[in-house]
Every structure is written in structure tokens, then in C-alpha cells.
VEXVONU-308160 format. One record per residue: residue number from 1; residue in one letter; chain; y, z, x of N, C-alpha, C, CB in turn. Coordinates in steps of 0.05 Angstrom, whole numbers, m for minus. Atoms other than C-alpha are relative to their C-alpha. Glycine has a CB too. Layout:
# residues N
R   nr  rest  kette    n.py    n.pz    n.px   ca.py   ca.pz   ca.px    c.py    c.pz    c.px   cb.py   cb.pz   cb.px
R  NUM     A      A       Y       Z       X       Y       Z       X       Y       Z       X       Y       Z       X
...
This chain:
# residues 102
R   nr  rest  kette    n.py    n.pz    n.px   ca.py   ca.pz   ca.px    c.py    c.pz    c.px   cb.py   cb.pz   cb.px
R    1     M      A      25       0     m14   m2183   m1553    m673       6       3      30     m17     m24      m6
R    2     C      A      m4      m5     m28   m2189   m1530    m601     m16     m20      16      m8      28       7
R    3     S      A      15      17     m17   m2208   m1581    m549     m11      16      23      17     m24      11
R    4     S      A      12     m14     m22   m2251   m1561    m490      21       4      22     m25     m14      11
R    5     F      A     m21      m3     m20   m2191   m1573    m445      17      25      m6      18     m25       0
R    6     H      A     m17     m23       7   m2148   m1522    m483     m16      26       3      11      m3     m28
R    7     L      A      17     m24      m1   m2206   m1473    m488      m4       9      29     m26      m5     m13
R    8     S      A       5      m7     m28   m2221   m1476    m413      25      11      13     m11     m24      16
R    9     H      A     m25     m11     m11   m2148   m1466    m396       6      28     m11      23     m19      m6
R   10     A      A      m4     m27      12   m2143   m1407    m444     m18      20      14      m5       0     m30
R   11     I      A      18     m18     m13   m2203   m1376    m411      10       6      28     m29     m11       2
R   12     L      A     m10      m4     m27   m2174   m1386    m341      25      18      m1       7     m27      13
R   13     I      A     m25     m17       2   m2107   m1356    m362      m8      29      m6      19     m11     m23
R   14     L      A       9     m27       6   m2142   m1296    m393     m13      14      24     m19       0     m24
R   15     C      A      13     m11     m24   m2183   m1286    m330      20      10      20     m19     m20      12
R   16     F      A     m20      m8     m19   m2121   m1284    m288      18      22     m10      17     m24       8
R   17     L      A     m18     m20      11   m2079   m1242    m335     m15      27      m5      11     m10     m27
R   18     Y      A      15     m24       6   m2134   m1193    m353     m26       1      16      m6       2     m30
R   19     P      A      24      m1     m16   m2182   m1185    m295     m18      23      m9       7       3      30
R   20     P      A      17     m22       8   m2243   m1142    m307       7      26      14     m30      m7       5
R   21     P      A      m8     m25     m11   m2228   m1068    m296     m20      11      21       4      20     m21
R   22     K      A      20     m11     m18   m2293   m1052    m260     m17     m23      11     m17      21     m14
R   23     K      A      18      20     m12   m2339   m1091    m213     m24      m4     m19      m8       9      28
R   24     G      A      22       7      17   m2391   m1127    m254       6      m1     m29     m22      20       5
R   25     A      A      m7       0      28   m2354   m1119    m320       1     m29     m11      26      14      m5
R   26     Y      A      m2      28       9   m2340   m1194    m324     m27     m12      m3      17     m16      20
R   27     D      A      27      11       2   m2412   m1212    m310     m15      11     m25     m16       7      25
R   28     R      A      13     m12      24   m2436   m1163    m364      12     m12     m25       4      30       0
R   29     A      A     m13      11      23   m2385   m1191    m413     m10     m29      m5      31       0       3
R   30     V      A      10      28       2   m2408   m1263    m399     m29       1     m10       2     m15      27
R   31     E      A      28      m2       8   m2481   m1242    m406      m2       7     m30     m14      21      17
R   32     R      A       0      m7      29   m2466   m1209    m474       8     m24     m17      19      24      m6
R   33     Y      A      m9      24      15   m2430   m1272    m497     m23     m20      m1      25     m12      14
R   34     L      A      22      19       0   m2488   m1316    m475     m23       9     m17      m9      m5      29
R   35     E      A      22     m10      17   m2539   m1271    m508       6      m3     m30      m5      30       6
R   36     A      A      m8       4      28   m2500   m1273    m573      m2     m30      m8      29      11      m5
R   37     A      A       2      29       5   m2495   m1349    m568     m29      m8      m3      14     m16      22
R   38     R      A      28       6       2   m2570   m1353    m556     m12       9     m27     m16      13      23
R   39     K      A      10     m10      25   m2584   m1311    m617       9     m18     m23      10      29      m6
R   40     L      A     m10      17      21   m2540   m1355    m660     m15     m27       0      30      m5       3
R   41     V      A      14      25      m2   m2574   m1418    m635     m29       2     m10       0     m11      29
R   42     A      A      28      m3       7   m2644   m1390    m645      m5       8     m29     m12      20      19
R   43     D      A       5     m12      27   m2635   m1358    m714      18     m14     m21       6      30       1
R   44     P      A     m15      14      20   m2614   m1405    m770      11      18     m22     m17     m22     m13
R   45     A      A     m10     m18      21   m2608   m1348    m820      25      15       9     m22      20      m8
R   46     L      A     m23     m14     m12   m2561   m1310    m774      24     m19       1      m6      11      28
R   47     R      A     m22      20      m1   m2520   m1374    m764      12      m4     m27     m11     m26      12
R   48     A      A     m10       5      28   m2515   m1386    m839      15      25     m10     m24      m5     m19
R   49     G      A     m15     m24       8   m2495   m1313    m851      27       2      13     m17      25       6
R   50     C      A     m25      m1     m14   m2442   m1316    m798      19     m21     m10      m4      m4      31
R   51     G      A     m17      22      11   m2417   m1382    m826      12       7     m26     m16     m25      m2
R   52     S      A     m11      m7      26   m2411   m1356    m896      20      23       1     m23       8     m19
R   53     K      A     m19     m21      m4   m2376   m1293    m873      26     m10      11     m11      22      19
R   54     A      A     m24      12     m12   m2328   m1335    m831      16     m15     m21      m7     m18      23
R   55     L      A     m14      15      21   m2312   m1379    m891      14      19     m20     m20     m18     m15
R   56     A      A     m12     m20      18   m2300   m1318    m935      25      12      13     m20      22      m7
R   57     K      A     m23     m12     m14   m2253   m1288    m883      22     m21       2      m8       9      29
R   58     A      A     m21      21      m1   m2217   m1355    m874      14      m4     m26     m13     m26      10
R   59     A      A     m12       4      27   m2206   m1359    m949      23      20      m5     m21       3     m22
R   60     T      A     m21     m20       3   m2164   m1295    m944      26      m9      13      m9      27      11
R   61     F      A     m24      10     m13   m2114   m1335    m902       9     m27     m11      m5      m3      30
R   62     S      A      m8      25      12   m2107   m1395    m948      30       3      m9     m18      m8     m24
R   63     N      A     m28      m1       9   m2036   m1414    m969       4      15     m26      11     m29      m3
R   64     A      A      m3     m13      26   m2046   m1392   m1040      m4      30       2     m21     m12     m20
R   65     T      A       5     m29      m2   m2075   m1324   m1021      23      14      15     m26       5      15
R   66     V      A     m22     m12     m15   m2021   m1310    m969      26       1     m16       5     m15      27
R   67     Q      A     m25       1      17   m1965   m1332   m1016      m2      21     m23       4     m28     m12
R   68     Q      A       3     m20      21   m1993   m1288   m1072       4      28      11     m28      m3     m13
R   69     R      A      m4     m26     m13   m1996   m1229   m1024      29       6       5     m16       2      26
R   70     M      A     m29      m3      m5   m1923   m1241   m1006      14       6     m26      11     m26      13
R   71     V      A     m13      m5      26   m1902   m1244   m1079      m7      28      m9     m10     m21     m21
R   72     D      A       7     m27       8   m1941   m1180   m1093      15      21      16     m31       4       4
R   73     N      A     m15     m18     m17   m1907   m1146   m1034      29       2     m10      m1      m8      29
R   74     Y      A     m27      m1      10   m1839   m1166   m1061       2      15     m26      11     m28      m4
R   75     H      A       0     m15      25   m1857   m1140   m1130      m2      30       5     m23     m10     m18
R   76     E      A       3     m28      m6   m1880   m1074   m1101      25      12      12     m24       4      19
R   77     A      A     m25     m10     m13   m1817   m1067   m1058      22       2     m21       8     m19      22
R   78     F      A     m21      m1      21   m1773   m1083   m1118      m5      23     m19       0     m26     m16
R   79     A      A       6     m22      18   m1810   m1033   m1162       6      27      14     m30       0      m8
R   80     A      A      m6     m24     m14   m1803    m980   m1108      30       4       2     m12       0      29
R   81     Q      A     m29      m2      m1   m1729    m996   m1101      11       9     m27      12     m27       9
R   82     V      A      m9      m7      27   m1719    m992   m1177      m6      30      m5     m14     m17     m21
R   83     S      A       7     m28       3   m1756    m925   m1178      19      18      15     m29       5       8
R   84     L      A     m18     m16     m16   m1713    m898   m1123      28       0     m12       2     m11      29
R   85     S      A     m26       2      13   m1650    m923   m1158       1      17     m25       7     m29      m7
R   86     V      A       1     m17      24   m1671    m889   m1223       1      29       8     m26      m6     m16
R   87     C      A      m1     m28      m9   m1684    m824   m1186      28       8       9     m20       5      23
R   88     V      A     m27      m6      m9   m1616    m827   m1152      19       2     m23      10     m22      20
R   89     A      A     m18      m1      24   m1582    m842   m1218      m4      25     m16      m6     m25     m18
R   90     L      A       6     m25      14   m1617    m783   m1251      12      24      15     m30       4      m4
R   91     V      A     m12     m23     m15   m1595    m736   m1195      30       0      m3      m8      m3      30
R   92     V      A     m29       2       4   m1524    m761   m1200       8       9     m28      10     m29       6
R   93     L      A      m6      m8      27   m1525    m752   m1275      m3      30      m3     m19     m14     m20
R   94     V      A       4     m29       2   m1552    m681   m1269      23      14      14     m27       9      12
R   95     L      A     m23     m12     m14   m1499    m664   m1217      26      m3     m16       3     m13      28
R   96     F      A     m24       4      16   m1445    m694   m1261       0      19     m24       1     m29     m10
R   97     L      A       2     m19      22   m1470    m653   m1321       5      28       8     m26      m3     m14
R   98     V      A      m4     m27     m10   m1472    m590   m1280      30       4       6     m16       5      26
R   99     F      A     m28      m2      m6   m1401    m604   m1257      16       2     m25       9     m25      16
R  100     L      A     m15      m2      25   m1377    m615   m1328      m4      26     m14      m9     m23     m19
R  101     L      A       6     m25      14   m1411    m552   m1355      10      25      15     m30       2      m4
R  102     T      A     m10     m24     m14   m1383    m507   m1301      29       1       1     m11       1      28
């Protein structure tokens, strides 16, 4: 969880590292942020929708989901490696047979 202290320091750091490219860009960005915050505060349905979407997105980063994705990636990589090995073995076998027959 982010404390307000950490959040305010992160904002200050970002402001110094990434100043707005054009005059007034920062003010417009702050105004867009405030307008979005006002909409969320005023509209319970929008808030609930954003909350449920955020929970669904967060679920894709759970330990179980990430670990399963990693296992799936290893299985896919192993299958690709086996397929490549089989292809190389077949090419070597064909070349060997051609060499024997000539």
C-alpha cells in the first residue's frame, strides 16, 4: 500500500524527471486527472465498474496465474525445442541416407 508520503515524493520526482513538454501541458494534465476523479466520486456505477475491472485485472497477476503462465511457457519452449530437434534429426537422417545411396 502506498502512503501519501511515498506518493507525494513519487509525484515530485516525476515532475522533475519528466517536465511537461509544452507550456500549460502540466495544468491540462492535472485538470484531466481532477475531472476523472470528480467523475469517479460522483458516479457510483462508474466506480463499481472500475473496481470490478481492476479486480479482474489484478487477478491476472496472482501467484497461481503467474506461475501457471510460467509453466505453460516452459512447456511451449520445450515442445518447440523437441520439434526443432526432430526436424534436425530428420535432415541428418536424409543426408546420411543420400550419402549411403550415392
